[in-house]
N, C-alpha and C positions, 0 to 999 in steps of 0.2 A: 481522449477516450479512456485512459487509465482511471479516471476519477469515478466512472460508473461502478466497476467492480470494487474499487476501494470503498466507496460509500456503502455498498451492500455489505462488504466485510465489516466495516465499522458498525453498521446497524446490527449485524449478527453478534458482534462482540458485546455491544451494549445490552442486547436482549439476554445473552448468555450471562452477563454480569448482574442480571436481576432487574434491569430497568423495565418499566412498562412501555408498551409499543408507542404510545403517543409522546411520551417524554423522550424516548430514544429518537423518534423521527424529528422532533423539534430541535433537539441538540445537534443531531446529525446534519440537519439543514443549515443551522447557523455555522457549524464548523466547516461545512462544505462551501459556504460563501467566502471563507478565507482563501480558498483555492482560486476563486474568481478574482478576488482582490489581489492576490499574489501574482496571478497571470497578467493582470492589467499593469501592475507596478513593474514587473519584469519587462513587459512590452515597451513601456514608456522609458525605462532605463537602458534598454538594449543598445541604443546608439551611444550611450555615454560610458558604460562600463562593460567589461569583458565577462559576460555571464557564463561562458564555457567552463569556468572554474567552479561555478555553483552546481553544475549538473552532477559531477562525481560526489560532491558533498551530499546532495539529496539522495542519490542512489545508495550511498553508504548508510544513510539514516534508515532507509527502508530495509536494507539487508540486516542491519543491527536489530531493528524491531522484530523482523521475522525470526532471526536466530536466537534472540534472547527472550522473547515473550511468547511467540506462537509455537515454536518447536517444542519447548518444554511442556506447554499445555497439551500438545498432541501426544506426547509421551506419557502423560498421566491418564489417558483414556485406557479402558480395559481391553478393547478389541484390537488385537495385534494386526489383523488384516487391514483395518481402517488406518492404523498408524503407517503401514507400508504405503497405502494409497496416498495419504497426505504427504508423506515424504517424497514419493515419486512425482506428485503434482508440483511440489516445491522445486525439485530438481528440473522438471520439465520447464517450469517458468524461467529459471535461470538460463537453461539452454536456449529457450526461445528468445530471450533478450540478447544472448550472444549471436544467434542467427540474424536477428534484426540489425545488430551492429555491423556484421559483415555484408549484409544486403545494402546498408546505407553507404558503405565505402565504395 
Protein backbone atom coordinates (compact mmCIF):
# COMPACT_ATOMS: atom_id res chain seq x y z
CA UNK A 1 0.00 0.00 0.00
CA UNK A 2 2.92 2.38 0.52
CA UNK A 3 3.68 2.42 -3.20
CA UNK A 4 0.57 4.47 -4.07
CA UNK A 5 1.52 7.61 -2.09
CA UNK A 6 5.15 7.12 -3.04
CA UNK A 7 4.34 7.10 -6.75
CA UNK A 8 2.18 10.20 -6.31
CA UNK A 9 5.06 11.90 -4.51
CA UNK A 10 7.51 10.85 -7.21
CA UNK A 11 5.18 12.26 -9.86
CA UNK A 12 4.92 15.54 -7.96
CA UNK A 13 8.71 15.78 -7.68
CA UNK A 14 9.12 15.19 -11.41
CA UNK A 15 6.52 17.85 -12.22
CA UNK A 16 8.18 20.26 -9.77
CA UNK A 17 11.48 19.53 -11.49
CA UNK A 18 10.08 20.80 -14.79
CA UNK A 19 9.07 17.58 -16.53
CA UNK A 20 5.96 17.52 -18.71
CA UNK A 21 3.07 15.47 -17.35
CA UNK A 22 3.19 12.80 -20.07
CA UNK A 23 6.94 12.24 -19.67
CA UNK A 24 6.65 12.20 -15.86
CA UNK A 25 3.83 9.63 -15.99
CA UNK A 26 5.75 7.41 -18.41
CA UNK A 27 8.99 7.43 -16.41
CA UNK A 28 7.08 7.07 -13.14
CA UNK A 29 5.30 4.02 -14.56
CA UNK A 30 8.54 2.34 -15.62
CA UNK A 31 10.25 3.03 -12.31
CA UNK A 32 7.14 1.76 -10.51
CA UNK A 33 7.50 -1.55 -12.33
CA UNK A 34 10.82 -2.06 -10.57
CA UNK A 35 8.89 -2.27 -7.27
CA UNK A 36 6.81 -5.11 -8.69
CA UNK A 37 9.94 -6.88 -9.95
CA UNK A 38 11.65 -6.38 -6.58
CA UNK A 39 8.61 -7.75 -4.75
CA UNK A 40 8.55 -10.86 -6.92
CA UNK A 41 12.29 -11.43 -6.50
CA UNK A 42 12.04 -10.97 -2.71
CA UNK A 43 9.10 -13.39 -2.57
CA UNK A 44 11.03 -15.99 -4.57
CA UNK A 45 14.16 -15.61 -2.43
CA UNK A 46 12.37 -15.37 0.93
CA UNK A 47 12.80 -19.08 1.58
CA UNK A 48 16.51 -19.04 0.77
CA UNK A 49 17.83 -15.88 2.42
CA UNK A 50 17.02 -13.95 5.58
CA UNK A 51 15.28 -10.83 4.22
CA UNK A 52 14.66 -9.41 7.70
CA UNK A 53 18.07 -7.70 7.43
CA UNK A 54 17.05 -5.89 4.24
CA UNK A 55 14.08 -4.10 5.83
CA UNK A 56 16.11 -1.75 8.07
CA UNK A 57 18.35 -0.99 5.10
CA UNK A 58 15.34 0.02 2.97
CA UNK A 59 13.84 2.09 5.80
CA UNK A 60 17.15 3.85 6.33
CA UNK A 61 17.28 4.76 2.65
CA UNK A 62 13.84 6.36 2.81
CA UNK A 63 14.73 8.30 5.96
CA UNK A 64 17.96 9.48 4.34
CA UNK A 65 16.13 10.69 1.23
CA UNK A 66 13.56 12.53 3.32
CA UNK A 67 16.15 14.12 5.57
CA UNK A 68 18.73 15.07 2.95
CA UNK A 69 16.59 16.03 -0.06
CA UNK A 70 13.03 16.80 0.92
CA UNK A 71 13.44 18.66 4.21
CA UNK A 72 15.95 21.21 2.80
CA UNK A 73 13.56 21.80 -0.12
CA UNK A 74 10.75 22.52 2.33
CA UNK A 75 12.97 24.96 4.22
CA UNK A 76 13.59 26.94 1.00
CA UNK A 77 9.89 27.82 0.64
CA UNK A 78 8.75 31.28 1.68
CA UNK A 79 5.66 30.41 3.70
CA UNK A 80 6.62 29.68 7.33
CA UNK A 81 3.25 28.13 8.23
CA UNK A 82 3.57 25.70 5.32
CA UNK A 83 7.04 24.71 6.57
CA UNK A 84 5.61 23.90 10.00
CA UNK A 85 2.81 21.89 8.42
CA UNK A 86 5.24 19.86 6.31
CA UNK A 87 7.50 19.22 9.28
CA UNK A 88 4.55 18.11 11.42
CA UNK A 89 3.38 15.77 8.66
CA UNK A 90 6.89 14.28 8.51
CA UNK A 91 6.99 13.79 12.29
CA UNK A 92 3.47 12.33 12.24
CA UNK A 93 4.57 9.82 9.58
CA UNK A 94 7.52 8.69 11.71
CA UNK A 95 5.26 8.42 14.77
CA UNK A 96 2.72 6.42 12.79
CA UNK A 97 5.42 3.97 11.72
CA UNK A 98 6.43 3.47 15.37
CA UNK A 99 2.79 2.93 16.29
CA UNK A 100 2.50 0.25 13.62
CA UNK A 101 5.66 -1.36 14.95
CA UNK A 102 4.13 -1.74 18.40
CA UNK A 103 0.81 -2.96 17.01
CA UNK A 104 2.64 -5.66 15.02
CA UNK A 105 4.44 -6.94 18.15
